[in-house]
C-alpha positions as CSV (number, residue, x, y, z in Angstrom):
1,M,130.3,120.1,121.8
2,I,133.2,122.1,120.7
3,K,136.0,119.9,119.1
4,I,139.4,121.1,120.5
5,E,142.1,120.1,118.1
6,K,145.4,121.9,118.4
7,P,146.5,123.8,115.4
8,L,149.9,122.1,115.2
9,E,148.1,118.7,114.9
10,R,145.8,120.1,112.0
11,C,148.5,121.7,110.0
12,K,150.1,118.7,108.3
13,L,151.9,120.4,105.6
14,H,155.4,121.3,107.0
15,K,156.6,124.1,104.8
16,S,159.6,125.4,106.9
17,A,161.0,124.1,110.3
18,A,160.9,126.6,113.0
19,V,161.1,126.8,116.8
20,S,159.3,129.3,119.0
21,D,161.3,131.5,121.5
22,P,160.1,130.8,125.0
23,N,160.8,134.4,126.0
24,Y,157.8,135.6,123.9
25,G,154.1,134.8,124.1
26,Y,152.3,132.0,125.9
27,A,150.4,128.8,125.2
28,P,146.8,129.7,125.4
29,R,146.2,127.9,128.7
30,A,149.4,129.1,130.2
31,R,148.5,132.8,129.9
32,P,148.6,134.9,133.1
33,I,145.2,134.8,134.5
34,Q,144.2,138.3,133.6
35,E,145.2,137.9,130.0
36,Y,143.6,134.4,130.0
37,I,140.3,136.2,131.1
38,E,140.5,139.0,128.5
39,R,141.3,136.6,125.7
40,G,138.5,134.1,126.8
41,V,134.9,133.1,126.1
42,V,132.4,132.0,128.8
43,I,129.2,130.2,127.9
44,I,126.5,131.4,130.2
45,D,123.3,129.6,131.1
46,K,121.0,132.4,130.8
47,P,118.2,132.4,133.3
48,A,114.6,133.5,132.4
49,G,114.0,137.2,133.2
50,P,117.0,139.4,132.2
51,T,117.8,140.6,128.8
52,S,120.9,139.2,127.1
53,H,122.4,142.8,127.5
54,E,121.8,142.6,131.2
55,V,123.5,139.2,131.5
56,V,126.6,140.6,129.5
57,A,126.6,143.5,132.0
58,W,126.7,141.3,135.0
59,V,129.5,139.3,133.4
60,K,131.5,142.3,133.0
61,G,130.8,143.3,136.7
62,I,131.8,139.8,137.9
63,L,135.1,139.7,136.0
64,N,135.7,143.3,136.4
65,L,136.0,143.9,132.6
66,K,135.2,147.1,130.6
67,K,134.0,145.2,127.4
68,A,132.3,142.1,126.6
69,A,129.7,141.0,124.1
70,H,127.3,138.0,123.4
71,T,126.9,136.1,119.9
72,G,123.2,136.3,119.5
73,T,120.2,137.8,121.5
74,L,117.9,135.7,123.6
75,D,114.5,137.2,124.6
76,P,114.1,137.8,128.4
77,N,112.0,134.7,129.1
78,V,114.2,132.4,127.1
79,T,116.9,130.4,128.7
80,G,120.0,128.5,127.7
81,V,123.3,128.9,125.8
82,L,124.5,132.5,125.7
83,P,128.1,132.7,124.6
84,V,129.8,135.8,126.1
85,L,133.0,137.1,124.4
86,L,135.4,138.8,126.8
87,S,137.3,141.8,125.9
88,V,139.7,140.8,123.0
89,S,137.4,137.8,122.0
90,R,134.7,140.3,121.1
91,K,136.4,140.5,117.7
92,L,135.1,137.1,117.0
93,A,131.4,138.0,117.1
94,D,130.9,137.6,113.4
95,A,132.5,134.2,113.2
96,F,129.6,132.6,115.1
97,V,126.4,133.8,113.5
98,W,125.5,130.5,112.2
99,D,123.3,127.5,113.2
100,K,121.3,127.4,116.4
101,E,119.5,124.7,118.2
102,Y,116.4,124.9,120.5
103,V,114.3,122.8,122.6
104,F,110.7,124.0,123.2
105,V,107.1,123.3,124.1
106,M,104.6,124.1,121.5
107,K,101.0,124.5,122.8
108,L,98.3,123.4,120.3
109,H,94.9,125.1,120.5
110,G,93.0,122.0,119.8
111,A,93.4,118.2,119.9
112,V,95.5,116.7,117.0
113,D,96.6,113.1,116.3
114,E,100.3,112.7,117.1
115,A,100.9,111.2,113.7
116,E,99.5,114.2,112.1
117,V,101.7,116.6,114.1
118,R,104.6,114.6,113.2
119,K,103.9,114.6,109.5
120,V,103.0,118.3,109.3
121,S,106.1,119.4,111.4
122,A,108.3,117.4,109.0
123,E,107.1,119.6,106.1
124,F,108.8,122.7,107.6
125,V,112.2,121.2,107.3
126,G,114.2,123.1,104.6
127,K,113.6,126.6,103.4
128,I,110.8,128.6,105.1
129,Y,109.5,132.1,104.9
130,Q,109.1,134.2,108.1
131,K,108.2,137.8,109.0
132,P,109.7,138.8,112.3
133,P,107.1,139.4,115.0
134,L,106.0,142.9,116.1
135,K,108.3,142.9,119.2
136,S,111.5,142.0,117.3
137,A,114.5,144.3,117.0
138,V,114.8,143.9,113.2
139,K,112.9,145.3,110.3
140,R,109.7,143.4,109.7
141,R,110.0,141.9,106.1
142,I,109.8,138.5,104.7
143,R,113.0,136.5,105.1
144,V,114.0,133.0,104.1
145,R,115.5,130.8,106.7
146,T,116.6,127.0,106.8
147,M,115.4,124.5,109.2
148,R,118.0,121.7,109.3
149,Y,115.8,119.3,111.4
150,I,112.7,119.2,113.4
151,E,112.3,116.4,116.0
152,I,109.2,115.7,118.2
153,K,110.5,114.3,121.5
154,E,107.3,113.9,123.4
155,M,103.6,114.7,123.2
156,E,101.1,115.1,126.0
157,G,97.7,116.2,125.1
158,T,98.1,119.6,123.4
159,D,101.6,120.0,124.5
160,V,104.4,119.1,122.1
161,L,108.1,118.9,123.2
162,M,110.2,119.6,120.2
163,R,113.9,120.1,119.2
164,V,114.9,121.9,116.2
165,G,118.2,122.9,114.4
166,C,118.0,126.1,112.4
167,E,119.7,129.0,110.6
168,A,120.5,132.0,112.9
169,G,117.7,134.5,112.8
170,T,114.8,131.8,112.8
171,Y,111.9,132.8,115.1
172,I,110.7,129.7,116.9
173,R,107.5,131.6,118.0
174,M,106.7,132.1,114.5
175,L,107.6,128.5,113.5
176,C,104.9,127.4,116.2
177,H,102.3,129.9,114.9
178,H,102.7,128.5,111.3
179,I,102.7,124.7,112.3
180,G,99.4,125.5,114.1
181,L,98.0,127.2,111.2
182,A,99.0,124.1,108.9
183,L,97.3,121.8,111.6
184,G,94.1,123.9,111.3
185,V,93.9,124.4,115.0
186,G,96.5,127.1,115.9
187,A,99.4,127.0,118.3
188,H,101.8,129.1,120.2
189,M,105.3,128.6,121.8
190,L,105.0,128.0,125.6
191,Q,108.6,127.5,126.7
192,L,111.9,127.9,124.8
193,R,115.6,127.0,125.6
194,R,118.6,127.3,123.4
195,T,120.8,124.3,123.6
196,K,123.4,125.2,120.8
197,S,124.7,128.4,119.2
198,F,127.4,127.2,116.8
199,P,130.0,126.2,117.8
200,F,128.9,126.3,121.4
201,D,126.7,123.9,123.3
202,E,125.7,123.0,127.0
203,A,128.8,120.9,127.5
204,K,130.7,124.0,128.9
205,I,127.7,126.1,130.1
206,T,127.9,127.9,133.6
207,K,125.6,129.7,135.8
208,L,126.3,133.4,136.7
209,Q,126.5,132.2,140.4
210,D,129.2,129.8,139.7
211,L,131.2,132.3,137.7
212,K,130.9,134.8,140.7
213,D,132.0,132.1,143.1
214,A,135.0,131.3,140.8
215,Y,136.1,134.9,140.7
216,V,135.7,135.4,144.5
217,L,138.1,132.3,145.0
218,Y,140.7,133.9,142.8
219,E,140.3,137.4,144.2
220,E,140.3,136.3,147.9
221,G,142.4,133.2,147.9
222,G,144.4,133.3,144.7
223,D,142.9,130.1,143.4
224,E,142.7,130.5,139.6
225,S,141.7,126.9,138.8
226,H,137.9,127.5,138.9
227,L,138.1,130.4,136.6
228,R,140.3,128.6,134.1
229,E,137.7,125.8,134.1
230,L,134.8,127.9,133.3
231,I,136.4,130.3,130.8
232,M,137.8,128.8,127.7
233,P,140.7,130.4,125.6
234,L,139.4,132.1,122.3
235,E,141.5,129.5,120.5
236,D,139.2,126.8,121.7
237,T,136.4,128.3,119.7
238,L,138.1,128.5,116.3
239,G,138.3,124.9,115.3
240,H,135.7,125.4,112.5
241,L,138.1,127.7,110.6
242,A,141.2,126.7,108.6
243,C,144.6,127.4,110.1
244,I,148.1,128.4,109.4
245,I,151.0,128.3,111.7
246,V,153.4,131.3,111.3
247,K,157.0,131.9,112.4
248,D,157.9,133.9,115.3
249,T,159.5,136.5,112.9
250,A,156.1,137.0,111.2
251,V,154.0,137.5,114.3
252,D,154.6,141.3,115.1
253,A,154.1,142.3,111.5
254,I,150.7,140.6,111.5
255,C,150.0,142.3,114.7
256,H,150.5,145.6,113.0
257,G,147.9,144.6,110.2
258,A,150.4,143.3,107.6
259,A,149.5,140.5,105.3
260,L,151.2,137.1,105.6
261,A,153.8,136.5,103.0
262,V,154.9,133.0,102.1
263,P,158.3,133.2,103.9
264,G,156.5,133.7,107.3
265,I,154.7,130.3,107.0
266,S,155.8,127.2,109.1
267,R,152.8,124.9,108.6
268,I,149.7,124.8,106.6
269,E,146.4,123.0,107.0
270,E,145.2,121.0,103.9
271,G,142.1,122.0,102.0
272,I,142.3,125.8,102.2
273,N,140.8,127.4,99.2
274,I,141.1,131.0,97.9
275,G,138.8,133.3,99.8
276,N,138.5,131.0,102.9
277,R,138.8,132.5,106.3
278,V,142.0,131.4,107.9
279,V,143.2,131.7,111.6
280,L,146.9,132.5,111.9
281,Y,148.5,130.9,114.9
282,T,151.8,131.2,116.5
283,L,154.0,128.0,117.0
284,K,152.7,127.9,120.6
285,G,149.1,127.7,119.5
286,E,148.1,131.4,120.0
287,A,145.6,133.0,117.6
288,V,147.3,136.1,116.1
289,G,144.6,137.1,113.8
290,I,142.1,136.1,111.1
291,G,142.5,136.8,107.3
292,K,141.3,135.7,103.9
293,A,143.3,133.3,101.9
294,K,144.8,134.7,98.7
295,M,146.3,131.2,97.7
296,D,145.1,127.6,98.2
297,S,147.1,125.2,100.5
298,K,149.0,123.6,97.6
299,A,150.0,127.0,96.2
300,M,151.1,128.3,99.7
301,F,153.3,125.0,100.0
302,N,154.8,125.3,96.8
303,A,155.5,129.1,96.5
304,E,158.6,130.8,97.5
305,S,157.2,134.3,97.6
306,G,154.0,136.3,97.5
307,I,151.1,137.1,99.8
308,C,149.1,134.1,101.0
309,V,146.7,135.7,103.6
310,E,145.3,139.3,103.7
311,T,144.9,140.0,107.5
312,E,141.4,141.2,108.5
313,K,141.2,141.1,112.4
314,V,144.1,141.0,114.9
315,F,143.8,139.5,118.4
316,M,147.4,140.0,119.6
317,K,149.0,143.2,120.8
318,P,152.0,144.5,118.8
319,G,155.2,143.9,120.7
320,T,154.1,140.6,122.1
321,Y,156.8,138.9,120.0
322,I,160.1,140.6,118.9
323,K,160.2,142.5,115.7
324,G,161.4,140.1,112.9
325,W,160.4,142.0,109.9
326,G,161.4,145.1,107.8
327,D,160.1,146.9,104.9
328,K,159.3,143.6,103.1
329,G,156.6,142.7,105.5
330,T,156.3,139.3,107.2
331,E,159.3,137.7,105.9
């Protein structure tokens, strides 16, 4: 489940007192509905049958958007968690290609004692070698992937219900095949459902039909509440990255791609190291952009000048906040 903790609560190092001008920007959940949608993420419960690309196309059609993207392909017959990044949120795609969790049924090709299945399956936790299957969309070469955990939930005859946590890019179909070979009887994957795609899980999952109903209620009756419940602001998905709160006067410069200089900082999260990816937030909690830390937290707090974050991606449009910078950048 996504842990939602406000940036202002996380940034405990108060470098410079600042107050945000209420005439500019919005707190993430107070955005006008169209902007709320375009800067949002919806976790779709992908049904069996359509491709991930088709599901994204349906989401765009439902919400009347030109652009959207998913964070990791699911095969047509696979169901479960498919995060869809709406419009602006597409810039976050590379922030989520991490761990996945699946629940699946493995079909053994012969009778095996349950204790033996558990013993052999446990041997696959850790680093494993895989070659993508013939029908995969990537180059077929040996790859190393990490299995975080493998749990056998239930076994009935030759059907084994399992739950695994693994690195992105792991092929569960190949895992079943290899466990079957190790057991000496062979095996194949019968059913597969993704239950987590970091940092998303099934807690906020929604069906396409429910998303359509919510949009119709808004479009025909002006009721935004259901859309706001199903779609989360992009800020809710960034809790795994370190954060810095910037002053209003620094926001527009960052929107133009400028680096964050020390005078533009209001608050800092502890524990930031050089090279860490950092989210830059306004005092209202809006994500302005993501960058790479050029100083650690302590150095940022003690410094009086210098560049502390090199901006890599910007989520906010220039002009959202009043220009508060000159030739010196984000001061």
